[in-house]
VOGU-3710 file (C-alpha; in Angstrom, 3 decimals, decimal comma):
1> xxxxxxxxxx> -25,096/8,947/31,258  -25,742/8,983/27,522  -28,588/11,426/28,119  -26,225/13,756/30,005  -23,784/13,708/27,077  -26,494/14,549/24,571  -27,716/17,389/26,772  -24,195/18,847/26,989  -23,763/18,614/23,215  -27,123/20,344/22,751
11> xxxxxxxxxx> -26,032/23,172/25,063  -22,742/23,541/23,179  -24,597/23,777/19,868  -26,951/26,422/21,289  -24,112/28,515/22,750  -22,091/28,360/19,519  -25,129/29,335/17,422  -25,931/32,349/19,616  -22,290/33,462/19,741  -21,894/33,036/15,969
21> xxxxxxxxxx> -24,995/35,095/15,233  -23,826/37,889/17,515  -20,266/37,966/16,167  -21,300/37,642/12,515  -23,560/40,679/12,878  -20,849/42,749/14,560  -18,087/41,729/12,158  -20,370/41,819/9,091  -19,207/38,347/8,103  -21,261/35,432/6,752
31> xxxxxxxxxx> -22,494/33,145/9,530  -20,691/30,180/7,981  -17,221/31,646/8,618  -17,890/32,345/12,292  -19,574/28,967/12,750  -16,545/27,138/11,341  -14,181/28,917/13,724  -16,358/28,635/16,824  -17,426/25,074/16,007  -13,836/23,891/15,756
41> xxxxxxxxxx> -12,851/25,887/18,859  -15,708/24,255/20,802  -14,069/20,886/20,339  -11,142/21,959/22,537  -13,150/23,199/25,529  -11,958/21,187/28,564  -14,444/18,766/30,052  -16,614/18,289/26,978  -17,454/14,644/26,225  -15,898/12,879/23,269
51> xxxxxxxxxx> -18,346/12,779/20,378  -18,231/10,707/17,213  -21,285/11,317/15,029  -22,642/8,052/13,555  -22,241/8,254/9,747  -25,806/6,981/9,251  -27,166/9,806/11,421  -25,402/12,457/9,351  -26,327/10,868/6,029  -29,985/10,258/6,858
61> xxxxxxxxxx> -30,625/13,045/9,364  -28,833/16,113/8,022  -28,454/15,780/4,259  -32,099/15,285/3,144  -33,538/18,516/4,620  -30,491/20,576/3,589  -30,621/19,605/-0,092  -34,449/19,708/-0,145  -34,474/23,280/1,183  -32,001/24,422/-1,467
71> xxxxxxxxxx> -34,017/22,749/-4,236  -37,383/24,053/-3,046  -36,320/27,705/-3,082  -34,567/27,584/-6,452  -35,568/30,313/-8,911  -36,662/28,301/-11,990  -36,793/31,050/-14,627  -33,394/32,489/-13,737  -31,829/29,028/-13,444  -33,252/28,035/-16,832
81> xxxxxxxxxx> -31,827/31,189/-18,448  -28,355/30,349/-17,112  -28,656/26,584/-17,522  -25,441/26,221/-19,550  -23,006/27,863/-17,076  -24,789/26,143/-14,174  -24,662/22,695/-15,794  -21,047/22,988/-16,928  -20,017/23,987/-13,414  -22,201/21,467/-11,597
91> xxxxxxxxxx> -21,373/18,445/-13,743  -18,076/19,140/-15,492  -16,269/21,048/-12,754  -17,497/18,723/-9,985  -16,243/15,655/-11,846  -12,888/17,276/-12,686  -12,419/18,522/-9,111  -13,252/15,098/-7,681  -10,694/13,402/-9,943  -7,990/16,036/-9,311
101> xxxxxxxxxx> -8,428/15,903/-5,533  -8,504/12,099/-5,546  -5,238/11,945/-7,500  -3,630/14,499/-5,175  -4,600/12,817/-1,911  -3,804/9,361/-3,277  -0,275/10,516/-4,125  0,364/12,307/-0,820  -1,129/9,797/1,619  0,519/6,391/1,100
111> xxxxxxxxxx> -1,787/3,456/1,597  -4,996/5,327/0,777  -6,956/3,375/-1,819  -8,470/4,888/-4,929  -12,029/4,303/-3,746  -11,445/6,187/-0,483  -9,605/8,930/-2,397  -12,570/9,354/-4,761  -14,965/9,458/-1,794  -12,891/12,251/-0,258
121> xxxxxxxxxx> -12,703/14,060/-3,599  -16,491/13,923/-3,813  -16,733/15,356/-0,281  -14,743/18,518/-1,052  -15,927/18,958/-4,657  -19,408/20,506/-4,069  -19,602/24,195/-3,239  -21,755/25,812/-0,590  -23,186/29,042/-1,961  -24,443/30,359/1,387
131> xxxxxxxxxx> -21,353/32,364/2,353  -20,699/33,677/-1,154  -24,288/34,694/-1,892  -24,593/36,342/1,525  -21,691/38,622/0,613  -22,917/39,206/-2,946  -26,476/40,047/-1,925  -25,385/42,345/0,904  -23,148/44,346/-1,446  -25,672/44,443/-4,289
141> xxxxxxxxxx> -23,783/42,300/-6,805  -25,535/41,346/-10,058  -28,357/38,899/-9,351  -27,176/36,685/-12,200  -24,000/35,780/-10,301  -26,069/34,763/-7,264  -28,345/32,638/-9,461  -25,417/30,795/-11,063  -23,727/30,075/-7,725  -26,977/28,886/-6,125
151> xxxxxxxxxx> -27,941/26,753/-9,125  -24,497/25,191/-9,283  -24,510/24,472/-5,544  -27,873/22,726/-5,792  -26,930/20,400/-8,663  -23,343/19,658/-7,688  -24,539/18,330/-4,319  -26,383/15,572/-6,173  -23,475/14,923/-8,554  -20,924/14,718/-5,729
161> xxxxxxxxxx> -23,090/12,508/-3,523  -23,736/10,154/-6,433  -19,980/9,778/-6,981  -19,532/9,434/-3,216  -22,066/6,597/-3,029  -20,419/4,705/-5,882  -16,980/5,157/-4,279  -18,238/3,821/-0,939  -19,695/0,777/-2,741  -16,324/0,233/-4,435
171> xxxxxxxxxx> -14,530/0,123/-1,060  -16,286/-3,141/-0,268  -16,478/-4,823/-3,693  -13,539/-3,289/-5,537  -13,537/-0,860/-8,448  -14,900/-2,127/-11,761  -15,472/0,553/-14,446  -18,226/-1,418/-16,216  -20,101/-2,052/-12,991  -19,648/1,589/-12,016
181> xxxxxxxxxx> -21,143/2,791/-15,303  -24,203/0,553/-14,889  -24,703/1,659/-11,291  -24,345/5,293/-12,320  -27,209/4,979/-14,784  -29,283/3,103/-12,207  -28,812/5,590/-9,387  -29,321/8,660/-11,588  -32,382/7,515/-13,539  -33,913/5,828/-10,508
191> xxxxxxxxxx> -33,427/8,872/-8,295  -34,795/11,323/-10,861  -37,825/9,147/-11,683  -38,722/8,546/-8,032  -38,290/12,248/-7,212  -40,641/13,260/-10,039  -43,331/10,796/-8,929  -43,053/11,828/-5,290  -43,208/15,500/-6,257  -46,517/14,968/-8,070
201> xxxxxxxxxx> -47,992/12,987/-5,158  -46,918/15,514/-2,510  -48,232/18,455/-4,547  -51,656/16,815/-4,766  -51,670/16,097/-1,045  -50,588/19,594/-0,055  -53,161/21,163/-2,341  -55,856/19,621/-0,134  -54,340/20,740/3,180  -55,458/24,104/4,554
211> xxxxxxxxxx> -53,809/24,030/7,992  -50,375/25,789/8,001  -48,989/23,523/10,749  -49,955/20,406/8,805  -48,306/21,896/5,708  -45,068/22,400/7,648  -45,187/18,801/8,931  -45,673/17,451/5,398  -42,799/19,598/4,128  -40,540/18,230/6,890
221> xxxxxxxxxx> -41,405/14,613/6,112  -41,042/14,989/2,326  -37,199/15,003/2,081  -37,011/11,802/4,127  -39,729/10,194/2,000  -37,579/11,056/-1,012  -34,180/10,115/0,377  -34,615/6,927/2,398  -36,764/4,792/0,015  -34,622/5,803/-2,972
231> xxxxxxxxxx> -31,459/4,723/-1,150  -33,056/1,421/-0,141  -34,067/0,758/-3,763  -30,503/1,344/-4,977  -31,187/4,782/-6,499  -29,758/8,172/-5,551  -31,549/9,542/-2,514  -29,998/12,962/-3,035  -31,175/13,255/-6,644  -34,642/12,082/-5,595
241> xxxxxxxxxx> -34,717/14,741/-2,872  -33,453/17,482/-5,194  -35,948/16,630/-7,936  -38,858/16,362/-5,493  -37,959/19,675/-3,851  -37,535/21,449/-7,183  -40,819/20,012/-8,492  -42,800/21,070/-5,432  -41,119/24,461/-5,135  -41,643/25,462/-8,767
251> xxxxxxxxxx> -45,326/24,462/-8,631  -46,007/26,122/-5,281  -48,557/28,548/-6,702  -51,960/27,070/-5,929  -50,428/24,389/-3,715  -49,494/26,538/-0,726  -51,728/29,112/0,924  -50,173/32,465/1,984  -50,249/31,526/5,689  -48,543/28,218/4,908
261> xxxxxxxxxx> -45,841/29,963/2,890  -45,073/32,365/5,738  -44,950/29,611/8,353  -42,966/27,275/6,101  -40,382/29,872/5,112  -39,706/30,808/8,738  -39,546/27,173/9,844  -37,122/26,109/7,123  -34,815/29,097/7,605  -34,449/28,216/11,282
271> xxxxxxxxxx> -34,167/24,464/10,655  -31,440/24,703/8,009  -29,452/27,171/10,079  -29,619/24,877/13,114  -28,665/21,808/11,069  -25,673/23,557/9,508  -24,642/24,924/12,907  -24,935/21,486/14,499  -22,710/20,033/11,774  -19,960/22,536/12,526
281> xxxxxxxxxx> -20,127/21,851/16,261  -20,241/18,068/15,830  -17,256/18,313/13,545  -15,380/20,401/16,120  -16,110/17,889/18,871  -14,993/15,009/16,636  -11,813/16,737/15,446  -10,460/16,775/18,999  -10,384/12,992/18,942  -8,983/12,840/15,398
291> xxxxxxxxxx> -6,090/15,192/16,143  -4,797/12,884/18,847  -4,179/10,149/16,267  -4,408/11,366/12,637  -4,783/7,926/11,072  -1,143/6,926/11,426  0,055/9,828/9,242  2,579/12,436/10,314  1,421/16,003/10,899  3,788/17,109/8,152
301> xxxxxxxxxx> 1,922/14,871/5,681  -1,465/16,084/6,931  -0,579/19,774/6,589  1,068/19,268/3,199  -2,002/17,396/1,949  -4,304/20,112/3,299  -2,437/22,852/1,443  -2,224/20,781/-1,742  -5,927/19,872/-1,754  -6,940/23,473/-0,993
311> xxxxxxxxxx> -4,764/24,708/-3,853  -6,337/22,116/-6,161  -9,985/22,942/-5,353  -9,370/26,697/-5,658  -7,015/26,534/-8,637  -9,043/24,047/-10,679  -12,168/26,145/-10,217  -10,454/29,370/-11,296  -8,884/27,704/-14,336  -12,186/26,093/-15,258
321> xxxxxxxxxx> -14,231/29,265/-14,964  -11,739/31,543/-16,695  -10,897/29,066/-19,439  -14,069/27,137/-20,186  -15,429/29,590/-22,737  -14,575/27,319/-25,697  -16,048/24,315/-23,862  -19,281/26,129/-23,044  -19,675/27,167/-26,687  -19,780/23,481/-27,681
331> xxxxxxxxxx> -22,986/23,041/-25,655  -26,248/23,951/-27,458  -27,044/27,536/-26,543  -23,673/27,953/-24,868  -22,488/30,946/-26,880  -25,688/32,881/-26,162  -25,713/31,933/-22,468  -22,185/33,298/-21,940  -23,167/36,785/-23,114  -22,777/39,226/-20,250
341> xxxxxxxxxx> -20,369/36,918/-18,402  -17,048/38,596/-19,058  -13,787/37,840/-17,297  -14,803/40,024/-14,329  -17,999/38,062/-13,677  -16,221/34,733/-14,223  -13,487/35,726/-11,784  -16,095/36,388/-9,077  -17,790/33,058/-9,809  -14,414/31,353/-9,661
351> xxxxxxxxxx> -13,606/32,806/-6,247  -17,150/32,218/-4,994  -16,737/28,449/-4,695  -16,352/28,068/-0,937  -16,982/24,737/0,766  -19,363/24,395/3,694  -21,954/22,298/5,489  -22,550/19,783/2,679  -18,858/18,893/2,528  -18,808/18,436/6,287
361> xxxxxxxxxx> -21,901/16,234/6,173  -20,438/14,036/3,421  -17,133/13,667/5,286  -18,840/12,843/8,580  -20,895/10,174/6,778  -17,746/8,281/5,701  -18,301/4,726/6,997  -15,935/2,751/9,189  -15,163/0,571/6,129  -12,813/3,345/4,967
371> xxxxxxxxxx> -10,472/2,106/7,686  -8,009/4,062/9,842  -7,843/6,823/7,220  -11,438/7,905/7,954  -10,359/10,270/10,724  -7,702/12,030/8,705  -10,091/12,447/5,748  -12,657/14,105/8,041  -9,917/16,370/9,400  -8,728/17,258/5,885
381> xxxxxxxxxx> -12,284/18,159/4,865  -12,673/20,450/7,865  -9,392/22,200/7,126  -10,256/22,659/3,437  -13,642/24,130/4,391  -11,908/26,475/6,828  -9,293/27,601/4,297  -11,816/28,238/1,507  -14,187/30,172/3,755  -11,582/32,317/5,489
391> xxxxxxxxxx> -9,357/32,641/2,437  -11,974/33,404/-0,229  -15,024/35,070/1,345  -13,139/38,175/2,628  -11,735/38,716/-0,887  -15,164/39,086/-2,483  -16,126/42,603/-1,204  -12,931/44,373/-2,368  -12,975/42,340/-5,575  -16,550/43,361/-6,391
401> xxxxxxxxxx> -15,785/47,007/-5,662  -12,551/46,930/-7,632  -14,233/45,323/-10,642  -17,179/47,742/-10,520  -19,804/44,993/-10,156  -21,826/46,488/-7,289  -25,408/47,429/-8,138  -26,620/48,465/-4,699  -29,852/50,162/-5,789  -30,956/47,756/-8,495
411> xxxxxxxxxx> -32,724/45,247/-6,239  -34,496/47,939/-4,244  -35,717/49,568/-7,447  -36,906/46,188/-8,747  -38,831/45,457/-5,536  -40,417/48,908/-5,518  -41,412/48,635/-9,171  -42,997/45,211/-8,629  -44,958/46,318/-5,569  -46,059/49,532/-7,235
421> xxxxxxxxxx> -47,200/47,649/-10,349  -49,200/45,195/-8,227  -50,938/47,948/-6,272  -51,683/49,912/-9,438  -53,186/46,774/-10,983  -55,387/46,375/-7,912  -56,538/50,007/-8,180  -57,351/49,545/-11,872  -59,353/46,400/-11,102  -61,216/48,260/-8,343
431> xxxxxxxxxx> -62,189/50,967/-10,823  -63,510/48,276/-13,201  -65,598/46,724/-10,422  -66,998/50,144/-9,513  -67,860/50,943/-13,145  -69,648/47,603/-13,510  -71,521/48,380/-10,256  -70,224/45,166/-8,663  -69,220/47,225/-5,622  -70,904/50,287/-4,142
441> xxxxxxxxxx> -69,188/53,677/-4,092  -68,595/53,713/-0,332  -66,859/50,309/-0,338  -64,852/51,191/-3,441  -63,662/54,426/-1,847  -62,630/52,610/1,342  -60,540/50,090/-0,618  -59,136/52,848/-2,843  -57,864/54,757/0,167  -56,332/51,597/1,606
451> xxxxxxxxxx> -54,512/50,763/-1,630  -53,286/54,323/-2,133  -51,991/54,345/1,427  -50,090/51,131/0,772  -48,657/52,680/-2,377  -47,319/55,586/-0,359  -45,905/53,209/2,254  -44,008/51,321/-0,453  -42,291/54,558/-1,466  -41,527/55,488/2,106
461> xxxxxxxxxx> -40,249/52,059/3,167  -37,895/51,709/0,211  -36,814/55,354/0,339  -37,130/55,585/-3,448  -37,983/58,741/-5,318  -41,263/58,896/-7,203  -43,298/61,488/-9,050  -43,654/63,586/-5,874  -39,893/63,818/-5,381  -39,443/61,095/-2,768
471> xxxxxxxxxx> -40,312/60,679/0,898  -40,257/63,664/3,222  -37,145/64,238/5,364  -36,859/62,163/8,556  -39,701/59,881/7,435  -37,962/56,835/8,950  -37,673/58,579/12,324  -41,337/59,591/12,186  -42,403/56,028/11,375  -40,332/54,735/14,265
481> xxxxxxxxxx> -41,902/57,186/16,712  -45,418/56,321/15,521  -44,784/52,588/15,923  -43,286/53,201/19,376  -46,376/55,172/20,459  -48,682/52,382/19,298  -46,653/49,771/21,159  -46,772/51,829/24,371  -50,547/52,229/24,084  -51,012/48,505/23,458
491> xxxxxxxxxx> -48,945/47,655/26,544  -50,983/50,070/28,653  -54,268/48,572/27,445  -53,013/45,069/28,263  -51,865/46,032/31,757  -55,255/47,598/32,481  -57,019/44,431/31,339  -58,687/46,108/28,353  -57,236/43,623/25,866  -55,970/40,034/26,140
501> xxxxxxxxxx> -52,556/38,554/25,424  -53,747/37,150/22,078  -54,790/40,589/20,857  -51,533/42,081/22,110  -49,455/39,523/20,176  -51,534/39,855/16,997  -51,276/43,649/16,766  -47,613/43,562/17,831  -46,859/41,283/14,886  -48,594/43,727/12,565
511> xxxxxxxxxx> -46,522/46,576/13,975  -43,369/44,526/13,376  -43,964/44,855/9,632  -44,151/48,665/9,970  -41,128/49,105/12,221  -38,375/50,830/10,172  -35,673/48,908/12,083  -37,191/45,570/11,037  -37,646/46,805/7,477  -34,021/47,954/7,249
521> xxxx> -32,673/44,632/8,602  -34,869/42,613/6,270  -33,842/44,688/3,277  -30,132/44,433/4,057
//
């Protein structure tokens, strides 16, 4: 019977994911918004089994890969350049938001202890940059805003989960400021140290592995190797996972082969999307049970608390971002780092602090020791996530347009320039090899033609003007027709038995990279 329930839950997750992807594409909305709505709606489908996700499963199963993925793909140079705004948001704003939310919920929900209130504050304090950056990147907003939001989201996960862990400890043993300060140092230093050591070890192991599948397996195991031992040793598993992921990701050159990077990137994109989707659906299935008995509180109190907490997380962030200029200038390098971040950019950053999958995962990992208030705290988290996503994300496009912050062609020009520079460097090196007679003329000419063809394809694919005046008219249509003709010929050869299925798949994958439809979707 338990197997039947798990199978039904799996089917619900799959249906919600497929529906969310289809609707998000049609409505041009971030996936997270549609997933929240459909995930919560799924909980009210008649006949579905009652589901209560074990807190240990959420904490150990979902959080490690999610935070590891974010850390691994962090842009180190950009994050280092904007370290001051990222750090002030991730540390200062997260701590202030946690305290403000804890005070609010403690005042509005009688009987809720301070430890549980702090745990809830830590759950809704971290931002999820996925929805905001999806909107910003699609519209062509300045890349610096995306970097700040992503960097903040990565670090504030660790800060919030550290506070959350200390608050959960305090539920059982009581709150002692001195003990809390000692434990804070222990969990932070221990987590960072263990993450650094593990990062070095994993990099050395992966440098010796040539098989892409084995590389993917190692990358999947790494976040759990970081998280679980660190937690068992009394350190911060999240900080260990973040540090290990950042260490491995920033030293990926020479560690990962090109085939491993392609396989790993695809695998992790699918895995993180499925994990986040599963969290939304599990939350929706659990909310149905919570709504029937909201922890002994009246619905008036629940709705009032939801509105108050939502106002606090949005208002505190806006006040912090618009008014922390003097505070940032006190930090070494703060004055210089704020250059180029006027009130328009800070307003976008302030409204870009939506909550998402991490908040849901933290709330679902609240232990039973919280008492009868656990259910209502999970419900409050879900409602705050819903309000921030639906209330803030749709405001970003008109805000960016109204403030004149859209740079739609800048990224395309940057990509074209980088690719052109790389190909021109390869042509120059080929000329050097030919002059030194390290390659014969026939081979050099063959490679020269190949590189020059790629250079032309870069201009065509990106539709950017060059010295020749840009691509010819209808070039995208011509490319599409040529790819279609090649696909038809491949299919005919396969049906006649002239080529095998392996050859068909290999050449089809190559044609995928030339298909203008695929190129346009990837670029957008």
